[in-house]
MIPAZA-285499 format. One record per residue (C-alpha): residue number from 1; y, z, x; residue in one letter. Coordinates in pm, whole numbers, plus 50000, padded with zeros to 5 digits. Layout:
N
PT	NUM	Y	Z	X	A
...
END
This chain:
287
PT	1	85439	93139	88802	M
PT	2	85430	93392	89084	L
PT	3	85347	93749	88975	P
PT	4	85633	94000	88955	R
PT	5	85610	94321	89152	L
PT	6	85621	94644	88952	D
PT	7	85837	94905	89131	F
PT	8	85627	95197	89002	D
PT	9	85313	95036	89140	L
PT	10	85487	94974	89472	L
PT	11	85588	95341	89494	R
PT	12	85229	95444	89433	T
PT	13	85109	95198	89698	F
PT	14	85357	95332	89957	V
PT	15	85261	95693	89875	A
PT	16	84894	95609	89934	I
PT	17	84976	95438	90263	A
PT	18	85183	95737	90378	D
PT	19	84930	96002	90284	S
PT	20	84610	95809	90359	G
PT	21	84447	95962	90055	N
PT	22	84459	95900	89679	L
PT	23	84461	96270	89590	T
PT	24	84749	96356	89825	R
PT	25	84943	96054	89697	A
PT	26	84894	96181	89343	G
PT	27	85021	96527	89439	E
PT	28	85333	96371	89589	R
PT	29	85396	96155	89279	L
PT	30	85287	96422	89027	L
PT	31	85011	96192	88905	L
PT	32	84638	96249	88863	S
PT	33	84398	96088	89109	Q
PT	34	84250	95857	88840	P
PT	35	84602	95740	88749	T
PT	36	84680	95663	89114	V
PT	37	84354	95471	89145	S
PT	38	84426	95276	88826	L
PT	39	84779	95185	88942	Q
PT	40	84641	95065	89273	M
PT	41	84388	94845	89092	K
PT	42	84665	94702	88871	R
PT	43	84872	94609	89177	L
PT	44	84576	94439	89346	E
PT	45	84494	94254	89021	D
PT	46	84855	94136	88985	Q
PT	47	84859	93997	89339	L
PT	48	84501	93875	89340	G
PT	49	84457	94042	89678	R
PT	50	84265	94345	89798	K
PT	51	84510	94566	89986	L
PT	52	84302	94851	90127	M
PT	53	83953	94970	90207	E
PT	54	83846	95291	90033	R
PT	55	83607	95562	90151	T
PT	56	83524	95891	89973	P
PT	57	83786	96074	90183	R
PT	58	84051	95823	90284	A
PT	59	84192	95475	90248	V
PT	60	84284	95223	90516	R
PT	61	84519	94928	90472	L
PT	62	84382	94583	90548	N
PT	63	84597	94298	90683	A
PT	64	84737	94208	90339	D
PT	65	84813	94573	90272	G
PT	66	85003	94612	90598	E
PT	67	85209	94302	90518	L
PT	68	85293	94427	90169	L
PT	69	85381	94775	90300	L
PT	70	85662	94636	90513	S
PT	71	85811	94449	90216	Y
PT	72	85751	94737	89973	A
PT	73	85949	94982	90184	R
PT	74	86243	94743	90211	R
PT	75	86236	94660	89838	I
PT	76	86231	95027	89735	L
PT	77	86497	95121	89988	T
PT	78	86738	94856	89859	L
PT	79	86662	94955	89501	S
PT	80	86731	95320	89577	D
PT	81	87056	95230	89756	E
PT	82	87179	95036	89454	A
PT	83	87087	95314	89212	V
PT	84	87245	95578	89435	A
PT	85	87574	95391	89455	R
PT	86	87585	95342	89078	L
PT	87	87432	95662	88943	V
PT	88	87500	95925	89213	E
PT	89	87839	95844	89365	P
PT	90	87929	96213	89341	G
PT	91	87646	96343	89561	V
PT	92	87821	96530	89841	K
PT	93	87766	96806	90093	G
PT	94	87625	96860	90442	N
PT	95	87273	96789	90568	V
PT	96	87149	96939	90896	R
PT	97	86883	96716	91055	L
PT	98	86691	96785	91375	G
PT	99	86504	96507	91555	T
PT	100	86357	96415	91895	P
PT	101	86611	96221	92101	E
PT	102	86401	95912	92166	D
PT	103	86311	95869	91800	F
PT	104	86672	95920	91694	A
PT	105	86808	95655	91927	T
PT	106	86536	95397	91867	T
PT	107	86435	95421	91501	H
PT	108	86658	95660	91310	L
PT	109	87009	95528	91366	S
PT	110	86972	95233	91126	N
PT	111	86809	95453	90862	V
PT	112	87093	95706	90876	L
PT	113	87353	95431	90871	S
PT	114	87213	95284	90551	R
PT	115	87184	95630	90393	F
PT	116	87550	95697	90477	A
PT	117	87651	95371	90312	Q
PT	118	87465	95467	89994	A
PT	119	87599	95826	89999	H
PT	120	87946	95813	90158	P
PT	121	88029	96171	90054	N
PT	122	87739	96328	90245	V
PT	123	87816	96458	90596	A
PT	124	87524	96436	90839	L
PT	125	87483	96684	91125	E
PT	126	87216	96543	91358	V
PT	127	87081	96747	91650	T
PT	128	86830	96623	91910	T
PT	129	86588	96853	92091	D
PT	130	86225	96888	92198	L
PT	131	85974	96921	91915	T
PT	132	85873	97283	91969	L
PT	133	86237	97385	91998	N
PT	134	86311	97198	91675	L
PT	135	86030	97383	91498	I
PT	136	86156	97723	91620	D
PT	137	86512	97642	91513	R
PT	138	86392	97509	91177	F
PT	139	86201	97830	91113	Q
PT	140	86516	98022	91205	A
PT	141	86704	97837	90930	G
PT	142	86918	97609	91149	E
PT	143	86805	97283	90983	F
PT	144	86747	97145	90637	D
PT	145	86516	96874	90771	L
PT	146	86339	96817	91102	V
PT	147	86141	96525	91238	L
PT	148	85876	96644	91483	I
PT	149	85614	96493	91710	K
PT	150	85260	96613	91650	R
PT	151	84895	96528	91701	E
PT	152	84753	96299	91428	P
PT	153	84695	96501	91111	M
PT	154	84781	96810	91317	G
PT	155	84803	97168	91191	P
PT	156	85183	97173	91171	I
PT	157	85320	97139	90820	N
PT	158	85505	96824	90727	G
PT	159	85461	96472	90593	M
PT	160	85372	96194	90833	R
PT	161	85639	95924	90835	V
PT	162	85555	95735	91155	W
PT	163	85256	95664	91379	R
PT	164	85323	95618	91752	E
PT	165	85077	95444	91989	P
PT	166	85143	95592	92335	L
PT	167	85127	95395	92662	V
PT	168	85177	95449	93034	W
PT	169	85504	95292	93154	A
PT	170	85634	95238	93508	A
PT	171	85845	95011	93728	N
PT	172	85531	94851	93872	R
PT	173	85176	94795	93746	D
PT	174	84961	94928	94032	D
PT	175	84980	95306	93983	F
PT	176	84614	95323	93879	F
PT	177	84495	95076	94144	A
PT	178	84410	95357	94388	T
PT	179	84288	95716	94363	D
PT	180	84618	95855	94487	A
PT	181	84769	96150	94304	T
PT	182	84980	96018	94017	L
PT	183	85349	96117	94017	P
PT	184	85462	96194	93662	L
PT	185	85809	96163	93511	V
PT	186	85815	96397	93212	V
PT	187	86032	96607	92984	S
PT	188	86040	96984	93032	P
PT	189	85779	97204	92871	H
PT	190	85722	97209	92576	P
PT	191	85681	96835	92515	C
PT	192	85407	96656	92322	V
PT	193	85407	96353	92555	Y
PT	194	85399	96574	92867	R
PT	195	85101	96765	92727	K
PT	196	84922	96443	92626	R
PT	197	84969	96289	92973	A
PT	198	84835	96593	93156	M
PT	199	84540	96648	92924	Q
PT	200	84443	96279	92936	T
PT	201	84452	96269	93316	L
PT	202	84258	96598	93343	D
PT	203	83991	96461	93109	K
PT	204	83968	96144	93320	A
PT	205	83938	96350	93639	G
PT	206	84255	96202	93783	R
PT	207	84482	96407	94009	A
PT	208	84851	96427	93912	W
PT	209	85173	96604	94001	R
PT	210	85508	96641	93827	V
PT	211	85746	96434	94037	A
PT	212	86053	96442	93812	Y
PT	213	86157	96637	93505	T
PT	214	86442	96527	93279	S
PT	215	86580	96670	92955	T
PT	216	86710	96328	92844	S
PT	217	86543	95994	92772	L
PT	218	86804	95810	92981	A
PT	219	86739	96038	93278	G
PT	220	86363	95987	93259	A
PT	221	86403	95610	93238	Q
PT	222	86636	95611	93538	A
PT	223	86377	95803	93739	A
PT	224	86105	95554	93645	V
PT	225	86328	95261	93739	R
PT	226	86388	95427	94076	A
PT	227	86013	95435	94136	G
PT	228	85979	95813	94124	L
PT	229	85676	95803	93901	G
PT	230	85499	95695	93585	I
PT	231	85575	95818	93235	T
PT	232	85439	95819	92879	V
PT	233	85632	95645	92601	L
PT	234	85567	95513	92252	P
PT	235	85473	95148	92291	K
PT	236	85771	95012	92099	D
PT	237	86016	95225	92299	M
PT	238	85923	95082	92640	V
PT	239	86227	94906	92798	P
PT	240	86189	94535	92871	D
PT	241	86207	94590	93249	D
PT	242	85914	94837	93252	F
PT	243	85545	94756	93297	F
PT	244	85297	94880	93038	I
PT	245	84984	94988	93223	I
PT	246	84685	94951	92994	D
PT	247	84317	95044	92998	T
PT	248	84197	94724	93175	P
PT	249	84423	94824	93464	S
PT	250	84243	95156	93497	G
PT	251	84474	95372	93286	A
PT	252	84302	95623	93055	P
PT	253	84369	95573	92683	D
PT	254	84649	95794	92549	L
PT	255	84578	95727	92180	S
PT	256	84845	95797	91915	D
PT	257	85081	96070	91808	T
PT	258	85273	96109	91482	E
PT	259	85623	96179	91362	I
PT	260	85624	96418	91066	A
PT	261	85906	96536	90840	L
PT	262	85945	96908	90765	M
PT	263	86174	97020	90482	T
PT	264	86331	97356	90407	A
PT	265	86284	97525	90071	S
PT	266	86483	97511	89856	P
PT	267	86657	97185	89949	L
PT	268	87010	97094	89851	S
PT	269	87051	96771	89654	Q
PT	270	87193	96577	89954	P
PT	271	86909	96698	90180	A
PT	272	86650	96606	89918	E
PT	273	86799	96258	89892	R
PT	274	86792	96213	90270	L
PT	275	86432	96337	90297	A
PT	276	86319	96091	90033	D
PT	277	86518	95811	90198	Y
PT	278	86364	95875	90541	I
PT	279	86010	95873	90402	V
PT	280	86068	95542	90222	R
PT	281	86272	95369	90491	A
PT	282	86046	95420	90789	L
PT	283	85769	95171	90826	E
PT	284	85448	95350	90919	T
PT	285	85228	95142	91154	P
PT	286	84852	95114	91101	K
PT	287	84675	95418	90962	L
END
């Protein structure tokens, strides 16, 4: 018979994948590091598969681990939805969530929809803004939760919930074919992607200029389609009619950024439920 998955072991596995470290996973689950390690070994023994590579400071999922992570998140999300509908039908109140616009429109809408179905008495107030503005407003007490863009394992507080590989995107693929000054389509300052683009080009010794600035994702995409310049986007947010210009074409590597979740203290019960739901529902790409 096929082995049965233990939900507690799956939660431990997801916590390790999210934190990248056995000790941090234990802190999140209120378990000791030896207990986390033992649960991970039990899960691997049950499946007869090694799921991650361990080093003294971190862990990295292998191919089997990445496959299981996708299923584990969905399994736990559905389980939590069922329990919430049966056990917590009376959870109600308002939750104020701040998020970058592009992440909200591409990845968050389905997550929030499923949360609303599980908690129909919770009213969500979602605001989109640039990351640094979101952080300032969060610190001023305007939000219960904020999702922010940051450098990998950056100094800003928060739990990583998403990893974003960045790419150059344009309406044609020859922007790096010559040494001409690159026209950039960017968001206003402050913006993590704007900063990454400029720093990467400066490091590569490539001249650039800001050709178009837009406060909205739709406006920036329209400018790129019109041929006004090249932009930086997460790889899985690039529209189908755009070209991705990669390193073999002469583009300098942009590397990755992260999406992290910051939570106010203390949190209301509805906000705590949403925070937990977001962490479990989002599928973090490779560590």
